[in-house]
C-alpha positions as CSV (number, residue, x, y, z in Angstrom):
1,M,21.5,-32.9,1.7
2,N,17.7,-31.8,1.2
3,Q,17.5,-28.3,0.2
4,S,15.4,-27.4,2.8
5,A,17.6,-28.0,5.6
6,I,20.4,-25.5,7.0
7,T,22.7,-26.3,9.9
8,D,23.1,-24.0,12.9
9,Q,26.6,-22.9,11.3
10,E,25.2,-22.2,7.9
11,F,22.4,-19.9,9.6
12,S,25.1,-18.1,12.1
13,M,27.0,-17.5,8.3
14,F,23.7,-15.6,6.9
15,Q,22.7,-14.4,10.0
16,R,25.9,-11.9,10.1
17,L,26.2,-11.7,6.2
18,I,22.1,-9.9,6.5
19,H,23.7,-8.0,9.5
20,K,26.4,-6.9,7.3
21,I,24.5,-6.0,4.9
22,A,21.3,-4.4,6.0
23,G,21.8,-3.8,10.0
24,I,19.2,-6.9,10.5
25,S,19.7,-9.0,13.6
26,L,17.9,-12.1,12.1
27,S,16.6,-13.8,15.4
28,D,17.2,-17.9,15.9
29,A,13.5,-18.0,15.1
30,K,14.0,-16.8,12.5
31,K,15.4,-20.2,10.8
32,V,12.2,-21.4,9.2
33,L,11.8,-17.9,7.5
34,L,15.0,-18.1,5.9
35,V,14.9,-21.3,4.5
36,G,11.5,-20.9,3.1
37,R,12.8,-17.6,1.3
38,L,16.0,-18.6,0.0
39,Q,15.5,-22.3,-0.6
40,K,14.3,-21.5,-4.2
41,R,17.5,-20.2,-4.8
42,L,19.2,-22.8,-4.0
43,R,17.1,-24.9,-7.0
44,V,17.8,-22.1,-9.3
45,H,21.7,-22.1,-9.3
46,G,21.7,-26.0,-9.1
47,L,23.3,-26.2,-5.6
48,E,23.2,-28.9,-2.8
49,N,23.3,-26.9,0.7
50,F,23.0,-23.7,2.2
51,S,26.8,-23.3,2.5
52,Q,27.5,-23.2,-1.0
53,Y,24.7,-20.7,-1.5
54,Y,27.1,-18.3,1.2
55,R,30.0,-19.2,-0.9
56,M,28.2,-17.6,-3.4
57,L,27.1,-14.7,-2.1
58,A,30.2,-13.9,0.1
59,G,32.4,-14.5,-2.6
60,G,31.4,-10.8,-4.2
61,Q,31.3,-12.3,-7.9
62,H,27.3,-12.1,-7.4
63,P,26.4,-8.9,-6.8
64,Q,22.8,-9.5,-8.2
65,E,22.2,-12.8,-6.3
66,L,23.4,-10.6,-3.1
67,Q,20.5,-8.3,-3.9
68,T,17.9,-11.2,-4.3
69,M,18.6,-12.5,-0.9
70,V,18.6,-8.9,0.7
71,D,15.2,-8.2,-1.2
72,L,13.8,-11.9,-0.1
73,L,14.8,-11.3,3.8
74,T,13.8,-7.7,4.1
75,T,10.3,-7.8,2.1
76,N,8.2,-6.3,5.3
77,E,4.3,-6.0,5.4
78,T,2.8,-2.7,5.4
79,Y,-0.5,-0.7,4.3
80,F,-2.6,2.6,3.3
81,F,-3.0,4.7,6.7
82,R,-0.8,2.5,8.7
83,E,-0.8,3.9,12.5
84,A,-3.0,6.3,11.8
85,Q,-2.5,8.8,15.2
86,H,0.7,9.7,13.3
87,F,-1.4,11.1,9.9
88,R,-3.3,12.9,12.0
89,F,-1.0,14.9,13.9
90,L,1.1,15.3,10.4
91,C,-2.6,17.0,9.6
92,D,-3.6,18.3,12.8
93,E,-0.2,19.7,14.2
94,I,2.4,20.0,11.4
95,L,0.9,20.8,8.3
96,P,-1.3,23.9,9.6
97,Q,2.1,25.3,10.8
98,H,3.6,25.5,7.2
99,R,4.5,28.7,6.0
100,R,3.3,28.0,2.4
101,T,6.6,29.5,1.6
102,G,8.9,26.9,-0.2
103,R,8.8,23.3,-1.0
104,F,7.0,21.2,1.8
105,R,9.3,17.9,2.1
106,V,8.7,14.2,3.5
107,W,10.7,10.9,3.8
108,S,9.4,7.7,4.1
109,A,13.0,6.2,5.1
110,A,11.6,2.8,5.3
111,S,8.7,2.7,2.5
112,S,8.5,-1.0,1.0
113,S,6.0,-1.3,-1.7
114,G,5.0,2.4,-1.2
115,E,1.7,2.4,1.0
116,E,2.9,5.0,3.3
117,A,4.4,7.1,0.9
118,Y,1.6,7.5,-1.4
119,T,-0.8,7.5,2.1
120,L,1.5,10.9,2.6
121,A,1.0,12.4,-0.7
122,M,-3.1,11.7,-0.1
123,L,-2.8,13.9,2.9
124,L,-0.4,16.1,1.5
125,A,-2.3,17.2,-1.8
126,E,-5.6,17.5,0.1
127,H,-4.0,19.5,3.2
128,L,-1.6,22.0,1.0
129,P,-3.5,22.9,-2.2
130,G,-1.5,25.2,-4.5
131,V,1.7,24.5,-2.1
132,P,4.9,23.0,-3.8
133,W,5.6,19.3,-2.0
134,E,7.4,16.6,-2.8
135,I,7.9,12.7,-1.1
136,V,10.7,10.5,-1.2
137,G,10.5,6.9,0.2
138,S,13.2,4.4,0.2
139,D,14.0,1.5,0.6
140,I,17.2,-1.5,0.6
141,S,14.6,-3.8,-1.5
142,T,15.1,-3.3,-5.6
143,Q,11.7,-5.9,-5.3
144,V,9.6,-3.5,-3.4
145,L,10.8,-0.3,-4.9
146,D,9.6,-1.7,-8.3
147,K,6.0,-2.0,-6.9
148,A,6.1,1.3,-4.8
149,R,7.0,2.9,-8.1
150,A,4.3,0.8,-10.0
151,G,1.9,2.4,-6.9
152,H,-0.1,-0.6,-8.4
153,Y,-2.3,-2.8,-5.8
154,P,-4.4,-5.4,-5.3
155,L,-8.2,-4.3,-4.3
156,E,-8.1,-5.8,-1.2
157,R,-5.0,-3.2,-0.3
158,I,-7.9,-0.2,0.2
159,D,-8.7,-1.1,3.6
160,G,-7.8,2.2,6.0
161,I,-7.9,4.3,2.9
162,P,-11.1,7.1,3.1
163,P,-13.6,6.6,0.9
164,E,-13.3,10.0,-0.4
165,F,-9.6,9.6,-1.3
166,L,-10.6,6.5,-3.2
167,R,-12.5,8.2,-5.3
168,K,-10.0,11.5,-5.6
169,Y,-6.8,9.6,-5.9
170,C,-6.9,6.4,-6.6
171,L,-8.0,4.5,-10.2
172,K,-10.4,0.8,-10.1
173,G,-8.8,-1.3,-12.7
174,V,-10.9,-3.1,-15.4
175,R,-10.7,-5.7,-17.8
176,A,-7.5,-7.2,-17.6
177,Q,-6.6,-5.0,-14.7
178,T,-10.0,-5.7,-12.6
179,G,-9.5,-6.4,-8.8
180,T,-6.6,-3.9,-8.3
181,F,-6.2,-0.3,-8.4
182,L,-3.9,2.1,-9.6
183,V,-2.6,5.7,-7.7
184,Q,-3.4,8.5,-9.7
185,Q,-0.4,9.9,-11.8
186,S,-0.8,13.1,-10.6
187,L,0.5,12.0,-7.1
188,R,3.0,9.4,-8.5
189,E,4.9,12.1,-10.0
190,R,5.4,13.7,-7.0
191,V,6.7,10.6,-5.0
192,A,10.6,9.6,-6.0
193,F,11.8,6.4,-4.9
194,R,14.8,5.2,-4.6
195,Q,17.6,2.5,-3.0
196,I,19.2,4.1,-0.1
197,N,20.9,1.6,2.8
198,L,20.2,3.1,6.1
199,T,22.8,2.1,7.8
200,L,25.4,3.6,5.7
201,P,25.7,7.5,5.2
202,V,23.1,8.6,3.2
203,A,24.0,11.0,0.2
204,D,23.7,14.9,0.0
205,D,21.7,15.1,-3.1
206,I,18.7,13.4,-0.9
207,G,18.2,16.7,0.7
208,Q,16.2,17.7,3.4
209,F,12.8,17.5,5.1
210,E,10.4,18.8,7.3
211,V,9.2,15.5,8.3
212,I,11.1,12.0,8.3
213,F,8.8,9.0,9.0
214,L,11.0,5.7,10.2
215,R,8.4,3.1,11.3
216,N,8.4,-0.1,11.6
217,V,11.8,-1.1,10.7
218,M,14.2,-0.4,13.5
219,I,12.7,-3.4,15.4
220,Y,14.9,-5.5,13.2
221,F,18.0,-3.7,14.5
222,D,20.2,-4.2,17.7
223,I,21.0,-1.1,19.5
224,D,24.1,-0.2,17.8
225,T,22.4,-0.2,14.5
226,K,20.3,1.8,15.7
227,R,21.8,4.6,17.1
228,K,24.1,4.4,13.4
229,V,20.5,4.7,11.4
230,V,19.2,7.4,13.5
231,E,22.7,9.5,13.4
232,N,22.8,9.0,9.6
233,L,19.0,10.4,8.9
234,L,19.4,13.3,11.4
235,P,21.2,15.4,9.8
236,K,18.4,15.2,6.7
237,L,16.2,16.6,9.2
238,L,15.6,20.6,9.2
239,P,15.7,22.4,12.7
240,G,12.1,22.5,14.3
241,G,11.5,18.9,11.8
242,H,9.4,15.8,13.2
243,F,10.9,12.4,13.5
244,I,8.3,9.6,13.4
245,I,8.4,5.8,14.7
246,G,6.7,3.6,14.9
247,H,4.6,2.6,18.1
248,S,6.1,-0.6,18.9
249,E,9.9,1.6,19.4
250,T,11.7,3.8,21.0
251,L,14.4,6.4,20.6
252,N,15.2,6.4,24.1
253,G,18.9,6.5,24.8
254,I,19.5,6.3,21.0
255,A,19.0,9.8,19.6
256,S,20.3,13.1,21.2
257,G,18.8,16.2,19.4
258,L,15.4,15.2,19.4
259,R,13.0,16.3,21.7
260,Q,9.4,13.7,22.3
261,V,6.6,15.8,21.7
262,R,4.1,12.9,21.8
263,P,5.0,8.9,22.1
264,T,6.8,7.9,18.8
265,I,6.7,11.5,17.8
266,Y,10.0,13.9,18.1
267,R,11.0,17.1,17.2
268,K,14.5,18.3,16.0
269,D,15.8,21.0,18.6
């Protein structure tokens, strides 16, 4: 069988597998994407078809390969200062009300390769001078978390970053690093990245947060998974804290205990 071919039955098996592991509902339209991202893994392992690869993953003997599969199917595009209205609300409405006592904590719960978390870091550094703050970024993909921890991006990723923030918080690469930029170390060391599967209960050691960003990930979940994810995250949001989702998403009929204050912005009662 051609390695790039996949039967409907094989695709259904992978749909169920990625849903079980990550809660992602992979539509039939994603068949080409799945083949494009996974067919190289068949060649790496000398497998003839996707059924053999599925049996390898489902057998439980290759956890690292299972993680690789998850990484390949969950890597999503993101960029700095995406959906800027949310960041304006943070700076204009949330941060001015901070009592300036205690640590201000924000969770970028679907941080992907880190652009959202570092956007938040630039804003907190700017608007909370002298105030202790911390950002936690999480994702299910170890691959994008490695990129996030490095804080090292191609120069074409600077779109959206205000020029004054570029000068203040980003270092332009030279010589071998030409064409790239690095987020300043003083910001990187205040952002902690960790692997978290949002469909599972969240460990207590993550603490609690004034703001949780959960943007542009729930579009991949069915209604039951969305409800489970929100239920897992809400105990980590402090009373009066804000829960922010993507502009194409809604919490209608999904979450109780949250009051909408703006479209896609909610406050915990």
